[in-house]
C-alpha positions as CSV (number, residue, x, y, z in Angstrom):
1,M,55.9,68.0,95.3
2,P,58.5,69.9,94.0
3,T,59.5,70.4,90.2
4,V,62.9,69.3,89.0
5,P,64.5,71.6,86.1
6,A,64.9,70.2,83.2
7,E,68.5,69.4,81.1
8,P,69.8,71.9,79.5
9,V,70.1,70.9,75.5
10,L,72.9,71.5,74.3
11,D,73.7,72.4,70.4
12,A,74.8,69.5,68.3
13,P,78.5,69.6,67.7
14,T,79.6,71.8,65.5
15,R,81.9,70.5,62.4
16,P,84.9,72.0,62.5
17,P,85.5,73.6,59.0
18,L,86.9,72.1,55.8
19,S,90.5,73.3,54.6
20,P,90.9,75.1,51.8
21,N,92.1,71.7,49.9
22,A,89.2,70.4,50.5
23,L,87.6,72.9,49.6
24,R,89.1,73.2,46.0
25,R,88.9,69.7,45.6
26,I,84.9,70.0,46.1
27,V,84.8,72.9,42.8
28,R,87.2,71.4,41.1
29,D,85.0,67.7,40.8
30,L,81.7,69.6,39.9
31,A,83.1,72.3,37.3
32,E,84.4,68.3,36.3
33,R,80.3,67.8,35.8
34,P,78.9,70.3,34.0
35,D,75.6,68.8,33.6
36,R,75.3,69.2,37.1
37,W,75.2,73.2,36.6
38,L,75.4,74.2,33.8
39,H,72.1,74.5,32.7
40,R,71.1,76.3,35.4
41,V,73.6,79.3,34.6
42,R,72.2,82.9,33.8
43,L,73.8,86.0,32.4
44,S,73.1,89.1,34.4
45,A,74.2,93.0,32.6
46,G,73.6,94.7,35.5
47,D,75.6,92.8,38.1
48,R,77.3,89.7,38.2
49,W,74.5,86.6,38.5
50,Y,75.0,83.6,41.9
51,E,73.1,81.1,42.7
52,R,73.2,78.6,45.9
53,L,73.8,74.9,44.3
54,E,74.5,73.6,47.7
55,L,74.2,73.9,51.2
56,A,75.8,71.0,54.0
57,A,76.2,72.0,58.3
58,D,79.5,73.1,56.6
59,Y,80.6,73.8,53.9
60,E,77.7,75.5,50.7
61,V,78.9,75.8,46.5
62,W,78.1,79.0,44.3
63,L,77.5,79.3,41.3
64,I,78.7,83.0,40.1
65,S,78.4,84.1,35.5
66,W,80.0,87.0,35.1
67,L,79.9,89.3,31.4
68,P,82.7,91.4,30.2
69,G,83.4,94.2,33.0
70,Q,82.4,92.3,36.1
71,S,83.2,92.4,39.3
72,T,83.5,91.5,42.9
73,G,85.0,95.0,44.3
74,F,87.4,94.4,47.2
75,H,85.7,91.6,50.1
76,D,86.3,89.2,52.4
77,H,84.4,86.1,53.3
78,G,83.2,87.0,57.0
79,G,86.5,84.6,58.5
80,S,85.3,81.1,56.2
81,R,87.5,79.3,53.7
82,G,86.9,79.2,50.3
83,A,87.8,78.5,46.3
84,F,86.8,78.6,43.5
85,T,87.7,77.2,40.1
86,V,87.0,79.2,36.9
87,A,85.2,76.2,35.4
88,L,84.5,78.4,32.1
89,G,86.4,81.7,30.7
90,E,88.7,83.8,32.0
91,L,88.9,85.7,35.0
92,E,91.8,88.5,36.6
93,E,91.9,88.0,40.5
94,L,93.6,91.0,42.9
95,A,95.0,90.2,46.1
96,L,97.3,92.1,48.7
97,A,100.2,89.7,49.5
98,G,101.4,92.0,52.2
99,P,102.9,94.9,52.9
100,E,106.0,93.9,51.7
101,H,104.9,91.9,48.3
102,G,102.0,95.0,47.6
103,L,99.0,93.4,44.7
104,T,99.8,90.3,43.3
105,V,98.1,90.6,39.9
106,R,96.6,86.3,38.4
107,R,95.5,86.1,35.6
108,L,93.1,82.9,35.6
109,P,92.2,81.0,33.0
110,S,89.8,78.4,32.7
111,G,90.5,75.4,34.1
112,S,92.6,77.9,36.7
113,E,91.8,77.0,41.3
114,R,91.9,79.5,44.0
115,A,91.7,77.9,47.3
116,F,92.5,80.5,50.5
117,G,92.6,80.7,54.1
118,P,89.8,82.5,56.9
119,Q,92.3,86.1,56.1
120,Y,92.2,86.6,52.5
121,L,90.9,89.9,51.1
122,H,90.7,89.7,47.5
123,D,88.9,91.8,44.1
124,V,88.3,88.8,41.2
125,R,87.0,90.9,38.5
126,N,86.1,89.5,34.4
127,T,88.1,91.7,31.9
128,S,88.2,89.2,29.1
129,P,86.3,90.1,25.8
130,G,83.4,87.0,27.0
131,P,81.3,85.6,30.0
132,A,83.1,83.2,32.8
133,V,81.3,80.9,35.1
134,T,83.4,80.0,38.3
135,L,81.9,77.6,41.2
136,H,82.7,78.9,45.1
137,A,82.9,77.0,47.4
138,Y,83.3,78.5,51.2
139,S,83.1,76.7,54.7
140,P,81.7,77.6,56.9
141,P,78.6,78.3,54.9
142,L,78.9,82.9,54.7
143,N,77.1,84.5,57.4
144,E,78.4,88.1,56.5
145,M,81.4,90.1,54.2
146,S,83.2,93.1,54.1
147,R,83.9,95.3,52.0
148,Y,86.7,97.5,50.9
149,E,88.4,100.0,48.7
150,L,91.8,100.3,47.9
151,R,93.6,103.5,49.1
152,A,96.4,105.0,49.1
153,G,97.2,103.7,52.8
154,G,95.9,99.8,51.6
155,L,92.7,98.8,52.3
156,V,89.9,99.9,54.3
157,R,86.6,98.6,54.9
158,T,83.6,100.5,53.7
159,A,80.9,97.9,54.5
160,T,79.6,95.0,56.4
161,E,76.5,92.5,54.7
162,G,74.5,89.7,55.7
163,P,72.8,87.2,53.5
164,E,70.0,88.8,53.5
165,Q,71.7,91.3,51.2
166,W,72.5,88.9,48.8
C-alpha cells in the first residue's frame, strides 16, 4: 500500500512588530512600577550592566544601568523597532538625523522617553556625574545589532553581533 505524504507543518503565524509608540507605552508603564525592576539593578564598573526582564513572541524588555562614562557606541537594532525611558539619572543620546541635519545631541533627564523605527542608529552615553537606569523595549525581539564608528564621511559598520554576544 502506498504511503501518503504527511501534510507540511506550517509555522505558527508571526505577529507584526509593535509600533514605536506601543513600545514607548510599555517602558513608560514599567518605569512607573519600580517595584517590578528596581531590586534587580546592578552596577558594573567595567561596562553597562543589563538584564532581560521580559521576552514575548513580539517584543522584549531590557533593564540597563549606566555608570558615568559608560556608553553604547553607535549601533542599530537589527531591524527592530524600539523605545526606552530614563527611569533614574540622566543620559545623552547622539543620533545622525540624515546628511542634511548632521549629528543631533539630546540630553535625556529622568523621565525622558525615546521611540524609534527599524532603521535608527544612535549612541547613548552617561555624561552625568551619577549612575542612570533605563528600560528598553524592542519589537521584534533583538536578533542582531551592528556597531558603527563615526568617521568624517559618516557612520561605518565595524561589527555585527548576535544574542550570544550580549
